[in-house]
Kinemage of the C-alpha trace (Angstrom):
@kinemage 1
@onewidth
@group {chain A} dominant
@subgroup {mainchain}
@vectorlist {calphas} color= white
{ca met a 1} P 8.958 9.573 16.170
{ca ser a 2} L 7.603 6.459 14.507
{ca gly a 3} L 9.536 3.700 12.824
{ca ser a 4} L 10.830 3.692 9.273
{ca pro a 5} L 12.342 1.271 6.756
{ca phe a 6} L 15.320 3.661 6.636
{ca arg a 7} L 18.012 2.913 9.166
{ca gly a 8} L 18.764 4.773 12.345
{ca ile a 9} L 17.856 8.255 13.438
{ca his a 10} L 17.965 9.582 9.871
{ca gly a 11} L 15.191 7.202 8.847
{ca ala a 12} L 13.117 8.037 11.902
{ca val a 13} L 13.305 11.763 11.109
{ca val a 14} L 12.367 11.190 7.448
{ca ala a 15} L 9.331 9.140 8.481
{ca his a 16} L 8.311 11.596 11.199
{ca leu a 17} L 8.401 14.601 8.875
{ca gly a 18} L 6.753 12.700 6.032
{ca glu a 19} L 3.889 11.662 8.281
{ca leu a 20} L 3.470 15.224 9.597
{ca ile a 21} L 3.038 16.454 6.042
{ca val a 22} L 0.685 13.638 5.001
{ca arg a 23} L -1.536 14.193 8.038
{ca gly a 24} L -1.755 17.880 7.195
{ca asp a 25} L -0.042 19.021 10.403
{ca val a 26} L 2.038 21.246 8.127
{ca ser a 27} L 0.021 22.651 5.238
{ca pro a 28} L 1.224 23.297 1.666
{ca gly a 29} L 3.094 26.589 1.497
{ca glu a 30} L 4.043 26.502 5.167
{ca pro a 31} L 7.749 26.470 6.083
{ca leu a 32} L 9.719 23.776 7.859
{ca asp a 33} L 12.316 25.470 10.039
{ca pro a 34} L 15.431 23.252 10.294
{ca val a 35} L 16.628 25.016 13.453
{ca arg a 36} L 13.293 24.470 15.202
{ca leu a 37} L 13.210 20.861 14.044
{ca glu a 38} L 16.685 20.273 15.476
{ca gly a 39} L 15.445 21.332 18.893
{ca glu a 40} L 12.108 19.547 18.736
{ca leu a 41} L 13.551 16.266 17.537
{ca gly a 42} L 16.833 16.414 19.407
{ca val a 43} L 18.954 15.714 16.340
{ca ser a 44} L 21.765 17.438 14.504
{ca arg a 45} L 21.356 19.967 11.707
{ca thr a 46} L 22.970 17.477 9.329
{ca val a 47} L 20.304 14.854 10.078
{ca val a 48} L 17.500 17.372 9.511
{ca arg a 49} L 19.013 18.600 6.256
{ca glu a 50} L 19.467 15.068 4.928
{ca ala a 51} L 15.889 14.193 5.863
{ca leu a 52} L 14.593 17.267 4.047
{ca arg a 53} L 16.630 16.306 0.977
{ca val a 54} L 14.914 12.911 0.960
{ca leu a 55} L 11.494 14.556 1.181
{ca ala a 56} L 12.456 17.002 -1.565
{ca ala a 57} L 13.293 14.059 -3.820
{ca lys a 58} L 9.786 12.758 -3.172
{ca gly a 59} L 8.324 16.119 -4.204
{ca met a 60} L 6.981 16.861 -0.721
{ca val a 61} L 9.110 19.891 0.151
{ca asp a 62} L 11.019 22.541 -1.762
{ca ala a 63} L 13.908 24.751 -0.634
{ca arg a 64} L 13.587 28.318 -1.903
{ca pro a 65} L 15.882 31.326 -1.440
{ca lys a 66} L 14.710 33.686 1.307
{ca arg a 67} L 11.707 31.452 2.055
{ca gly a 68} L 13.510 28.391 3.338
{ca thr a 69} L 12.005 24.912 2.999
{ca ile a 70} L 8.263 24.838 2.377
{ca val a 71} L 5.739 22.044 1.959
{ca arg a 72} L 4.668 21.544 -1.637
{ca pro a 73} L 1.063 20.991 -2.786
{ca arg a 74} L -0.127 17.403 -2.641
{ca glu a 75} L -0.499 17.152 -6.414
{ca glu a 76} L 3.253 17.675 -6.732
{ca trp a 77} L 4.171 14.773 -4.444
{ca ala a 78} L 5.506 11.492 -5.821
{ca leu a 79} L 2.294 9.746 -4.797
{ca leu a 80} L 3.450 6.353 -6.112
{ca asp a 81} L 6.642 6.478 -4.065
{ca ala a 82} L 6.696 3.519 -1.663
{ca asp a 83} L 7.223 5.658 1.431
{ca val a 84} L 4.606 8.249 0.483
{ca leu a 85} L 2.097 5.471 -0.145
{ca arg a 86} L 2.854 3.872 3.213
{ca trp a 87} L 2.595 7.172 5.105
{ca gln a 88} L -0.764 7.830 3.488
{ca ala a 89} L -2.049 4.366 4.347
{ca gln a 90} L -0.914 4.769 7.951
{ca asn a 91} L -1.971 8.356 8.502
{ca arg a 92} L -4.570 9.203 5.870
{ca ala a 93} L -6.565 6.009 5.410
{ca asp a 94} L -9.740 7.941 4.651
{ca asp a 95} L -12.493 6.984 2.217
{ca ala a 96} L -11.018 9.000 -0.661
{ca phe a 97} L -7.568 7.430 -0.344
{ca leu a 98} L -8.954 3.897 -0.053
{ca ser a 99} L -11.222 4.572 -3.032
{ca asp a 100} L -8.296 5.752 -5.170
{ca leu a 101} L -6.300 2.647 -4.303
{ca ala a 102} L -9.285 0.409 -5.039
{ca glu a 103} L -9.685 1.982 -8.480
{ca val a 104} L -6.029 1.340 -9.283
{ca arg a 105} L -6.426 -2.277 -8.229
{ca asp a 106} L -9.523 -2.577 -10.443
{ca ile a 107} L -7.457 -1.432 -13.425
{ca val a 108} L -4.251 -3.384 -12.788
{ca glu a 109} L -5.100 -6.727 -11.200
{ca pro a 110} L -7.625 -8.112 -13.711
{ca ala a 111} L -5.186 -7.409 -16.558
{ca gly a 112} L -2.386 -8.953 -14.528
{ca ala a 113} L -4.470 -12.071 -13.934
{ca arg a 114} L -5.094 -12.497 -17.678
{ca leu a 115} L -1.377 -12.437 -18.340
{ca ala a 116} L -0.668 -14.691 -15.364
{ca ala a 117} L -2.995 -17.350 -16.744
{ca ala a 118} L -0.946 -17.434 -19.936
{ca arg a 119} L 2.540 -17.083 -18.449
{ca arg a 120} L 2.548 -18.576 -14.938
{ca thr a 121} L 5.236 -21.071 -14.037
{ca asp a 122} L 5.120 -24.002 -11.625
{ca gly a 123} L 6.967 -21.814 -9.134
{ca asp a 124} L 4.356 -19.075 -9.438
{ca leu a 125} L 1.560 -21.575 -8.792
{ca ala a 126} L 3.382 -23.018 -5.790
{ca thr a 127} L 3.681 -19.559 -4.225
{ca leu a 128} L -0.007 -18.870 -4.802
{ca arg a 129} L -1.005 -22.234 -3.308
{ca asp a 130} L 1.188 -21.785 -0.248
{ca ala a 131} L -0.277 -18.338 0.417
{ca leu a 132} L -3.831 -19.616 -0.007
{ca ala a 133} L -3.153 -22.480 2.410
{ca ile a 134} L -2.256 -19.990 5.137
{ca met a 135} L -5.335 -17.908 4.407
{ca ala a 136} L -7.514 -21.032 4.646
{ca asp a 137} L -6.046 -22.026 8.018
{ca pro a 138} L -8.607 -21.071 10.706
{ca asp a 139} L -5.846 -21.148 13.326
{ca ala a 140} L -3.596 -18.674 11.487
{ca ser a 141} L -3.037 -15.307 13.153
{ca val a 142} L -4.388 -12.093 11.671
{ca asp a 143} L -0.834 -10.965 10.895
{ca ala a 144} L -0.092 -14.247 9.112
{ca val a 145} L -3.261 -13.994 7.025
{ca ile a 146} L -2.565 -10.388 6.050
{ca glu a 147} L 0.969 -11.305 4.992
{ca ala a 148} L -0.305 -14.331 3.050
{ca asp a 149} L -2.876 -12.165 1.265
{ca leu a 150} L -0.109 -9.745 0.278
{ca val a 151} L 2.043 -12.643 -0.954
{ca phe a 152} L -0.858 -14.003 -3.011
{ca his a 153} L -1.549 -10.751 -4.824
{ca arg a 154} L 2.143 -9.986 -5.331
{ca ala a 155} L 2.647 -13.482 -6.738
{ca leu a 156} L -0.309 -12.965 -9.075
{ca leu a 157} L 1.298 -9.851 -10.538
{ca ala a 158} L 4.704 -11.520 -10.647
{ca ala a 159} L 3.179 -14.416 -12.590
{ca ala a 160} L 2.385 -11.991 -15.413
{ca his a 161} L 6.161 -11.727 -15.964
{ca asn a 162} L 5.969 -8.108 -17.058
{ca glu a 163} L 8.616 -5.899 -15.459
{ca leu a 164} L 6.647 -2.686 -15.871
{ca leu a 165} L 3.469 -4.189 -14.479
{ca trp a 166} L 5.465 -5.484 -11.529
{ca gln a 167} L 6.345 -1.887 -10.662
{ca met a 168} L 2.693 -1.470 -9.655
{ca glu a 169} L 3.225 -4.032 -6.911
{ca gln a 170} L 3.881 -1.371 -4.286
{ca val a 171} L 0.596 0.381 -5.031
{ca ile a 172} L -1.305 -2.903 -4.859
{ca ala a 173} L 0.431 -3.947 -1.646
{ca thr a 174} L -0.250 -0.614 0.052
{ca gly a 175} L -3.924 -0.622 -0.845
{ca leu a 176} L -4.263 -4.260 0.113
{ca arg a 177} L -2.568 -3.846 3.491
{ca ala a 178} L -4.764 -0.861 4.352
{ca arg a 179} L -7.848 -2.837 3.379
{ca asp a 180} L -6.733 -6.017 5.198
{ca leu a 181} L -5.978 -4.201 8.431
{ca leu a 182} L -9.464 -2.732 8.266
{ca val a 183} L -11.295 -5.955 7.368
{ca tyr a 184} L -9.407 -8.932 8.797
{ca gly a 185} L -9.079 -7.391 12.231
{ca arg a 186} L -12.868 -7.375 12.611
{ca gly a 187} L -13.969 -10.851 11.752
{ca pro a 188} L -13.287 -14.226 10.115
{ca trp a 189} L -11.131 -14.050 7.028
{ca thr a 190} L -11.965 -17.516 5.698
{ca glu a 191} L -14.914 -16.000 3.803
{ca ser a 192} L -12.458 -14.618 1.241
{ca val a 193} L -10.806 -17.987 0.599
{ca pro a 194} L -13.251 -19.273 -2.084
{ca ala a 195} L -12.792 -16.087 -4.135
{ca his a 196} L -9.014 -16.396 -3.936
{ca arg a 197} L -9.211 -20.089 -4.801
{ca ala a 198} L -11.265 -19.267 -7.911
{ca val a 199} L -8.473 -16.953 -9.054
{ca leu a 200} L -5.843 -19.626 -8.455
{ca asp a 201} L -7.861 -22.318 -10.234
{ca ala a 202} L -8.359 -20.154 -13.317
{ca val a 203} L -4.689 -19.160 -13.464
{ca ala a 204} L -3.599 -22.784 -13.011
{ca ala a 205} L -5.978 -23.865 -15.802
{ca gly a 206} L -4.606 -21.213 -18.143
{ca asp a 207} L -8.068 -19.655 -18.398
{ca ala a 208} L -7.306 -15.963 -19.054
{ca gly a 209} L -10.922 -14.843 -19.196
{ca gly a 210} L -11.816 -16.856 -16.117
{ca ala a 211} L -8.862 -15.424 -14.201
{ca glu a 212} L -9.904 -11.884 -15.053
{ca arg a 213} L -13.511 -12.529 -14.005
{ca ala a 214} L -12.397 -14.213 -10.782
{ca val a 215} L -10.225 -11.243 -9.842
{ca arg a 216} L -13.047 -8.819 -10.587
{ca asp a 217} L -15.330 -10.886 -8.327
{ca leu a 218} L -12.656 -10.885 -5.614
{ca leu a 219} L -12.204 -7.122 -5.827
{ca ala a 220} L -15.964 -6.589 -5.736
{ca gln a 221} L -16.124 -8.647 -2.547
{ca ala a 222} L -13.278 -6.631 -1.059
{ca asp a 223} L -15.104 -3.409 -1.908
{ca arg a 224} L -18.281 -4.671 -0.237
{ca asp a 225} L -16.318 -5.599 2.897
{ca val a 226} L -14.774 -2.136 3.157
{ca arg a 227} L -18.077 -0.375 2.493
{ca ala a 228} L -19.813 -2.437 5.162
{ca ile a 229} L -17.203 -1.438 7.736
{ca thr a 230} L -16.972 2.226 6.795
{ca ser a 231} L -20.754 2.604 6.687
{ca gly a 232} L -20.907 1.011 10.117
{ca lys a 233} L -18.427 3.572 11.422
{ca glu a 234} L -20.538 6.398 10.023
{ca ser a 235} L -23.645 5.132 11.796
{ca glu a 236} L -21.933 4.830 15.186
């Protein structure tokens, strides 16, 4: 069983079952037998039941009389749930999923940048600058650059100072991490620094239109990077 942000064996079982469902190892309409799961996973019935309750709350399974617990159709899942997003990024990072996440980013981040240019604080700018400094460091590790990229984009949304918009942070972070793992692990990341710096400069200058354009340029570059890699995979 893989790791999970939940604690202990309960969290490991939740993550394991969630990933099984996301990968399609158990199809919609198929049952999940708690007794069989107890034996396969070597855990108690209580642990399995609690894990299934967590998945039910995420819309992934449903307990029905005489049918037991079955997997629900994908369209009924809580697709914006943080765990469901992470499981998809880890186990279903296909073109369709990455495309969906990219479209959400295209909608949310330019609008967030406009607001950030008008509302950013000195603290917001400091966080953005610190993250960019790590990304610009040629000696930084891939993990450090990925984390800095996540911090930058989270800070950009936070700088909009809109609580509802901030709730989209998990979607942005999931899509960004999936993209970064794909792109930054294959080559130099410093090529993305000028595009990020253009965003920071516009936000710092209070240029709402410039910030929006800079983010759109950054996202277009990110899309080109992903397409170049995925098309290369297809030709192999």
